[in-house]
C-alpha positions, 0 to 999 in steps of 0.5 A: 500500500502507498499512503500520501498526506494532503495538507490542502484538505487535511487528509491521508489517501491510501492506494493499492499498488497493482502488479503492473505498478499502477495505483488504485485509490482505496480511500481518502481519510480525514487526518483528524487534525490540521496540516498532516506533515509526516506519517509512519506505519507503526511496527505492528502495522495496525495503526498509522501515526500522523504528525498534524503540525498545525494542530500540535498533535500526533494522531494514531489511526487504526489500519486494516492490514489486509485492505490498507484502509484506515479506520478513522473512528478508532483514534488516539492522540497526544499533544506535541507542539509543532510536530513535523516528523515521526521516527520509531526506535526499536 
């Protein structure tokens, strides 16, 4: 799956990647904040962590590992001022 952040309308778009390299749109999902600057799939692949820069938060959005779809109604967030990047240390 391929994800992209859309800062113009504060969303994340999910695509599946076909065997010929073309993309198919799975869905467009509200990021739950303003200006999604960076995002990362966390190690279990069950959530997408989104750094919403202008709403000063990192939001966790549940993810369906089989379909790539995001489940926007199942979220958690933490306040972090001017968040712009996310990294995970293992």
